[in-house]
PLY file of the C-alpha trace (Angstrom):
ply
format ascii 1.0
element vertex 405
property float x
property float y
property float z
element edge 404
property int vertex1
property int vertex2
end_header
107.65 -51.40 48.38
104.38 -51.89 46.68
106.40 -52.73 43.29
108.63 -55.05 45.13
105.56 -57.06 46.14
104.48 -56.98 42.89
107.64 -58.32 41.20
108.15 -61.09 44.01
104.26 -61.88 43.15
105.13 -61.91 38.93
108.30 -63.78 39.67
106.83 -66.57 41.52
103.10 -67.13 39.71
105.08 -66.98 36.63
107.31 -69.16 37.73
110.51 -67.08 37.24
111.71 -68.23 40.62
111.39 -71.97 39.67
113.34 -71.51 36.93
116.50 -69.62 37.82
116.20 -72.59 40.70
116.74 -75.49 38.17
118.58 -73.62 36.57
121.21 -72.51 38.58
121.32 -76.26 40.12
121.65 -77.91 36.87
124.63 -75.17 35.75
125.88 -75.95 39.30
125.90 -79.91 39.49
127.67 -79.96 35.12
130.54 -77.65 37.00
131.11 -80.44 39.94
130.63 -83.24 37.88
133.76 -81.57 35.52
135.43 -81.08 38.60
135.66 -84.77 39.73
138.56 -86.59 41.36
138.30 -89.85 39.05
136.35 -91.26 36.15
133.18 -93.16 37.54
130.27 -95.57 35.71
126.66 -93.82 36.02
128.81 -90.70 37.93
125.94 -87.71 36.67
122.99 -90.11 37.71
124.67 -90.63 41.17
125.19 -86.84 41.40
121.86 -86.29 41.25
121.03 -89.35 43.61
122.92 -87.35 46.21
121.26 -84.30 45.62
117.79 -85.65 45.48
119.21 -87.45 49.11
119.77 -83.80 50.29
116.82 -82.22 49.43
114.71 -85.74 51.29
112.44 -83.87 54.20
110.40 -85.29 56.70
107.07 -82.57 57.08
104.63 -82.76 60.10
102.94 -80.25 61.88
103.05 -79.11 65.90
100.03 -77.21 66.93
98.92 -76.48 63.13
102.66 -74.72 62.56
104.49 -77.34 59.67
108.16 -78.64 60.77
110.32 -79.20 58.02
113.44 -82.05 58.69
115.96 -82.37 56.45
115.90 -86.77 57.05
117.77 -87.20 53.84
120.95 -84.72 54.74
121.00 -86.07 58.22
120.89 -89.40 56.90
123.85 -88.58 54.81
126.15 -86.56 57.44
125.49 -89.24 60.15
125.41 -92.55 58.45
127.02 -91.87 54.38
130.04 -88.73 55.23
132.47 -90.78 55.77
132.44 -93.86 54.14
135.27 -94.17 51.41
133.70 -93.43 48.15
135.09 -92.40 44.53
134.81 -88.66 44.50
133.36 -88.16 47.48
134.38 -84.50 47.39
131.88 -83.87 44.72
128.64 -86.17 46.14
129.32 -84.22 49.15
128.83 -80.40 47.79
125.59 -82.45 45.43
124.44 -83.86 48.72
124.89 -80.05 50.25
123.22 -78.33 47.08
120.18 -80.66 47.91
119.60 -79.50 51.18
120.41 -76.13 50.57
117.67 -75.95 47.31
115.37 -77.59 50.45
115.77 -74.43 52.16
115.59 -71.58 49.28
112.89 -73.14 48.46
111.11 -73.20 51.86
112.61 -69.27 51.93
111.25 -68.52 48.66
108.06 -69.24 49.69
107.82 -67.53 53.18
108.89 -64.07 51.29
106.19 -64.96 48.04
103.46 -65.46 51.05
104.34 -62.73 53.27
104.22 -60.50 49.35
100.64 -62.26 48.55
98.79 -61.92 52.33
100.21 -58.99 53.15
97.85 -55.66 54.37
96.63 -53.42 51.47
94.87 -49.81 51.06
92.55 -49.15 48.08
92.22 -44.97 47.17
89.16 -45.21 46.28
87.08 -42.03 47.04
83.68 -41.01 47.80
82.90 -45.07 49.43
78.92 -45.49 48.88
76.72 -47.81 48.66
76.01 -47.46 45.36
79.68 -48.39 44.61
80.15 -51.18 46.75
79.74 -53.81 44.09
82.10 -52.60 41.46
84.48 -51.41 44.24
84.51 -54.94 45.89
85.62 -55.89 41.68
88.64 -53.78 41.72
89.90 -55.39 45.26
89.09 -58.91 44.02
90.82 -57.86 41.01
93.95 -56.84 42.33
94.04 -59.45 44.87
93.74 -61.68 42.54
90.83 -64.16 44.09
88.79 -66.63 42.59
85.46 -65.98 40.44
83.49 -66.83 43.07
84.45 -66.47 47.30
82.05 -67.23 50.33
80.72 -64.88 52.61
81.79 -65.46 56.27
80.87 -62.19 57.90
78.93 -58.92 56.38
78.08 -55.48 58.00
77.63 -52.23 57.20
76.38 -48.70 57.73
75.50 -45.94 55.44
73.73 -42.75 55.82
70.57 -41.33 54.31
73.47 -40.15 51.22
74.09 -43.77 50.91
77.79 -43.29 51.74
79.17 -45.72 53.90
80.48 -45.03 57.56
80.97 -48.40 58.33
82.48 -51.62 56.64
83.21 -55.09 57.97
83.63 -57.60 54.88
85.24 -61.05 56.04
84.89 -63.38 53.03
86.67 -67.02 52.13
88.53 -68.04 49.01
88.82 -71.72 49.44
90.52 -71.51 45.55
93.52 -69.39 46.47
93.78 -70.82 50.30
93.38 -66.96 51.41
90.40 -65.33 54.21
89.94 -61.74 53.78
88.92 -59.11 55.62
87.76 -55.82 54.17
87.01 -52.39 55.78
87.48 -49.08 55.70
90.15 -46.79 57.29
90.77 -42.99 57.09
88.58 -43.16 54.24
90.05 -45.93 52.43
89.83 -49.65 52.15
91.46 -51.49 54.06
92.34 -55.08 53.23
93.75 -57.74 55.54
94.73 -61.03 54.50
95.94 -64.76 55.78
96.48 -67.87 54.91
94.28 -70.65 55.81
96.61 -72.86 57.13
94.37 -75.72 57.83
90.87 -77.17 57.66
89.59 -75.83 60.87
89.96 -72.51 59.69
87.21 -73.13 56.69
84.07 -72.33 57.76
81.36 -74.68 57.00
77.37 -73.37 56.78
74.43 -75.38 55.87
74.10 -72.04 52.95
76.75 -70.75 51.44
76.31 -67.34 49.56
79.00 -66.01 48.37
79.92 -62.92 48.41
79.38 -61.90 44.66
75.68 -63.07 44.93
74.77 -60.86 48.68
76.63 -57.97 46.84
73.91 -58.40 43.76
71.04 -58.89 45.97
71.69 -55.57 48.52
72.36 -53.89 45.47
69.15 -54.69 43.17
66.62 -55.23 46.22
64.12 -52.11 47.35
64.84 -51.30 51.08
62.70 -48.66 52.39
63.67 -45.56 53.26
63.35 -43.65 56.85
62.25 -40.19 57.32
63.43 -40.31 60.96
66.37 -42.55 60.17
70.05 -41.43 60.51
71.74 -44.28 59.57
70.91 -48.06 58.13
72.88 -50.81 59.04
72.73 -54.43 56.81
74.07 -57.38 58.74
74.41 -60.98 56.88
73.76 -63.83 58.65
74.68 -67.49 58.03
72.55 -69.03 60.35
69.56 -67.49 61.58
67.86 -69.45 64.40
65.10 -66.97 65.50
63.23 -65.07 62.56
59.79 -62.96 63.84
57.45 -64.49 60.36
55.79 -60.98 60.52
59.18 -59.13 59.51
60.45 -61.52 56.86
60.16 -61.31 53.50
61.96 -63.88 50.76
63.82 -62.64 48.16
63.34 -64.41 44.56
66.91 -64.55 43.11
65.86 -64.49 39.61
64.50 -61.12 39.71
65.24 -59.87 43.21
61.92 -58.77 44.03
60.39 -59.59 47.73
57.69 -61.25 48.77
56.30 -61.56 52.36
56.81 -64.65 54.42
53.74 -66.81 55.11
53.14 -65.72 58.93
52.99 -69.43 60.03
55.91 -71.08 58.57
58.32 -71.92 61.06
61.78 -71.08 59.91
64.64 -73.96 61.47
67.28 -72.67 59.13
67.96 -69.67 56.83
70.61 -67.22 56.30
69.87 -63.83 54.84
70.24 -59.92 55.65
68.66 -58.12 58.13
67.92 -54.55 57.50
67.97 -52.04 60.73
66.76 -48.07 60.19
68.63 -46.35 63.30
67.91 -42.68 64.67
70.62 -40.69 66.75
69.12 -40.48 69.89
71.91 -38.96 71.91
75.83 -38.52 71.22
76.57 -42.07 70.60
73.30 -43.56 71.30
70.93 -44.68 68.67
67.86 -46.65 68.60
66.27 -48.75 66.09
63.37 -47.44 64.11
62.56 -51.31 62.59
63.91 -54.24 61.46
63.41 -56.38 58.45
64.97 -59.89 57.36
65.37 -60.98 54.13
66.04 -64.42 53.23
68.31 -66.04 50.70
68.39 -69.43 51.73
65.69 -71.25 54.04
63.83 -74.39 54.95
60.62 -74.49 56.67
59.65 -76.93 59.19
56.06 -77.66 60.12
53.82 -79.36 62.66
49.95 -79.76 62.94
49.98 -77.56 66.18
51.19 -74.44 63.94
48.10 -74.57 62.63
45.99 -74.88 65.02
44.32 -71.04 65.14
44.77 -71.02 61.32
41.39 -70.67 59.91
41.34 -71.47 56.07
38.24 -71.52 53.54
37.92 -72.71 49.85
35.68 -71.03 47.43
34.66 -71.52 44.12
32.75 -68.75 42.34
32.01 -70.97 39.26
29.40 -73.57 41.42
29.30 -71.23 44.68
30.78 -73.84 46.91
32.54 -72.95 50.03
34.41 -74.56 52.64
35.71 -74.21 55.62
38.75 -76.41 56.28
39.01 -77.10 60.08
40.59 -80.31 60.03
43.88 -79.69 61.75
45.21 -82.37 60.01
43.77 -81.27 56.21
45.23 -77.65 57.53
48.94 -79.14 58.10
48.72 -80.98 54.54
47.13 -78.24 52.56
49.84 -75.69 54.15
52.91 -78.33 53.32
51.51 -78.59 49.81
51.26 -75.07 49.29
54.69 -74.68 50.97
56.60 -77.21 48.61
55.63 -75.72 45.48
57.29 -73.64 43.43
56.55 -70.35 42.52
57.53 -67.54 40.27
56.55 -63.82 39.93
55.03 -62.41 36.90
57.00 -59.58 35.69
55.32 -59.60 32.72
55.06 -56.11 30.18
51.37 -56.40 29.75
48.66 -57.07 32.32
46.95 -60.24 32.68
43.40 -60.48 31.40
42.43 -62.73 34.06
40.13 -63.00 37.04
40.65 -65.92 39.96
37.34 -67.84 40.25
39.36 -70.48 42.77
40.03 -68.84 46.39
42.19 -69.80 48.91
42.11 -67.55 52.21
42.28 -67.57 55.86
42.23 -65.51 58.94
45.47 -63.70 58.81
44.45 -61.62 55.57
46.32 -63.85 52.87
44.06 -64.65 50.00
45.21 -67.02 46.75
43.29 -66.78 43.43
43.37 -69.56 41.36
42.19 -69.00 37.35
40.29 -71.87 35.58
41.00 -70.12 32.43
44.42 -70.61 32.82
45.64 -73.01 35.63
49.31 -71.65 35.15
48.66 -68.32 36.76
47.37 -67.05 40.08
47.01 -63.95 42.35
47.89 -63.49 45.38
46.51 -60.86 47.91
47.62 -58.79 50.89
45.77 -56.64 52.08
45.00 -54.32 49.25
48.62 -55.36 47.17
47.67 -58.11 44.30
50.64 -59.49 42.96
50.38 -62.28 39.89
52.21 -65.40 39.70
53.40 -68.42 37.75
52.38 -72.03 39.43
52.15 -75.15 38.15
49.08 -75.94 36.45
48.08 -79.02 38.19
47.48 -76.81 41.97
43.79 -75.21 40.43
42.77 -79.16 40.51
44.78 -79.95 43.50
42.72 -77.01 45.34
39.30 -77.44 43.56
39.55 -80.76 45.06
37.91 -79.89 48.45
35.03 -77.96 47.03
34.25 -81.22 45.11
34.07 -83.63 48.40
0 1
1 2
2 3
3 4
4 5
5 6
6 7
7 8
8 9
9 10
10 11
11 12
12 13
13 14
14 15
15 16
16 17
17 18
18 19
19 20
20 21
21 22
22 23
23 24
24 25
25 26
26 27
27 28
28 29
29 30
30 31
31 32
32 33
33 34
34 35
35 36
36 37
37 38
38 39
39 40
40 41
41 42
42 43
43 44
44 45
45 46
46 47
47 48
48 49
49 50
50 51
51 52
52 53
53 54
54 55
55 56
56 57
57 58
58 59
59 60
60 61
61 62
62 63
63 64
64 65
65 66
66 67
67 68
68 69
69 70
70 71
71 72
72 73
73 74
74 75
75 76
76 77
77 78
78 79
79 80
80 81
81 82
82 83
83 84
84 85
85 86
86 87
87 88
88 89
89 90
90 91
91 92
92 93
93 94
94 95
95 96
96 97
97 98
98 99
99 100
100 101
101 102
102 103
103 104
104 105
105 106
106 107
107 108
108 109
109 110
110 111
111 112
112 113
113 114
114 115
115 116
116 117
117 118
118 119
119 120
120 121
121 122
122 123
123 124
124 125
125 126
126 127
127 128
128 129
129 130
130 131
131 132
132 133
133 134
134 135
135 136
136 137
137 138
138 139
139 140
140 141
141 142
142 143
143 144
144 145
145 146
146 147
147 148
148 149
149 150
150 151
151 152
152 153
153 154
154 155
155 156
156 157
157 158
158 159
159 160
160 161
161 162
162 163
163 164
164 165
165 166
166 167
167 168
168 169
169 170
170 171
171 172
172 173
173 174
174 175
175 176
176 177
177 178
178 179
179 180
180 181
181 182
182 183
183 184
184 185
185 186
186 187
187 188
188 189
189 190
190 191
191 192
192 193
193 194
194 195
195 196
196 197
197 198
198 199
199 200
200 201
201 202
202 203
203 204
204 205
205 206
206 207
207 208
208 209
209 210
210 211
211 212
212 213
213 214
214 215
215 216
216 217
217 218
218 219
219 220
220 221
221 222
222 223
223 224
224 225
225 226
226 227
227 228
228 229
229 230
230 231
231 232
232 233
233 234
234 235
235 236
236 237
237 238
238 239
239 240
240 241
241 242
242 243
243 244
244 245
245 246
246 247
247 248
248 249
249 250
250 251
251 252
252 253
253 254
254 255
255 256
256 257
257 258
258 259
259 260
260 261
261 262
262 263
263 264
264 265
265 266
266 267
267 268
268 269
269 270
270 271
271 272
272 273
273 274
274 275
275 276
276 277
277 278
278 279
279 280
280 281
281 282
282 283
283 284
284 285
285 286
286 287
287 288
288 289
289 290
290 291
291 292
292 293
293 294
294 295
295 296
296 297
297 298
298 299
299 300
300 301
301 302
302 303
303 304
304 305
305 306
306 307
307 308
308 309
309 310
310 311
311 312
312 313
313 314
314 315
315 316
316 317
317 318
318 319
319 320
320 321
321 322
322 323
323 324
324 325
325 326
326 327
327 328
328 329
329 330
330 331
331 332
332 333
333 334
334 335
335 336
336 337
337 338
338 339
339 340
340 341
341 342
342 343
343 344
344 345
345 346
346 347
347 348
348 349
349 350
350 351
351 352
352 353
353 354
354 355
355 356
356 357
357 358
358 359
359 360
360 361
361 362
362 363
363 364
364 365
365 366
366 367
367 368
368 369
369 370
370 371
371 372
372 373
373 374
374 375
375 376
376 377
377 378
378 379
379 380
380 381
381 382
382 383
383 384
384 385
385 386
386 387
387 388
388 389
389 390
390 391
391 392
392 393
393 394
394 395
395 396
396 397
397 398
398 399
399 400
400 401
401 402
402 403
403 404
C-alpha cells in the first residue's frame, strides 16, 4: 500500500496526472471534431468554449468546508441544451467533457490529499535524546516538509539513559499547508498529518521558534543530571506568562551557553523550554525534584517599584570612590540601561589578562566588573562563578559617570 501512496505522490508532484488529463482532453476534442455533423466556421474554438463552459464552477465555503457547484454545466443544461444550433451533439459532448474534467480534478486532489496527509510509522530503533534531532531530519525529508517548520507544542520524557519514554511534538508547515503530529507508539515513531484547511487553524504566537531551532537548543545546552531522578521532562511553551526568575536562564543562540536571568527582571512575554527532573514515588506517581526555565525569547517590563528593595553600589578602584544609588528613579534608569544593552559571552581560547577596576554590584550577590584598559570586556560575578563578556565599549563611561557626580 505504501508503494501505491508513493506512486500517487510522484504522479501528482511530477505533473504526470495533469499531463494525462490534458492529453486525454485534447485527444477527445480532436476526436469529436472529426465527428462533426456539418461544416461550421470557427468550430474548434467553439468546442473549446463549450468545454470551458462545462468546467466553469462556483466555489464557496460552508463551515470551512468547500462546496463546488458546476455553474457552467448547469447553465448549459437548463438554458442552452435545447437551443437549435449546428453540431449540437459534439458541443454537448464538449460541455460534458468539461464537467467531467472538473470533477476528475477534484477527485484527483482528494486522492492526493489522502496519500499526502496519511498517517505513517517510521521503523527507527533505539529512539533516544541523542538521536532525536537526526530522527526528525529523517522524518522531515520523508514527508517532504519545508526547510523550517514552526513548533506548536513539544513535550518529551526520557530516562537516565536518555531513552525516550514519551514524545508529543506538534509542528506547523505553512509552506506545505500541513499540521504534523509526531509521537512514539510501540517503540516506533508515529506520524499523523492533517491539512491546514483555513486560516483559523494557523497558530500565531508572539515568538515563533522553529522545530529545527528547538531541537538544536535541546541537543546543545547543558542540562543538569540529578542522582534521585528517574525521569526527565522537557516542555516547550510559546507563551510563558509566569516565570520564577530564580529558576530562569537565558539561552545564547550563538553558542547555546546559558546565563542566569537577572532576579529583578519582570518577564511579561517569553518562550522557551521547561526542564523538570522527577523521581518515582510509587507506581504511577511522580514528584518534581526541581524545575528550570531556559528562555529562547523574552520581553522584559520594568517599573520603578521593582527596584525598591534593590541596593546598588558602584565602586571605582582607581580613585577609590564608592557610590550608593538609593534614589528609586536612578536605580530604575540604570537597570533599564543595563537590561537593554547587547552582550555576548566570551569563548576565547586564552584567558583574559585583565582585572576589572569599576564594579557595579547589588545586595543579591550580582556583580559586574568593567575594565579601563579594555572597555570592550566585562566580568560578571555570581557567587563564586565568574564569566567574561564582550560589552559595548561606551558602557564603562556610562557607569563611571555615577562616581564622578
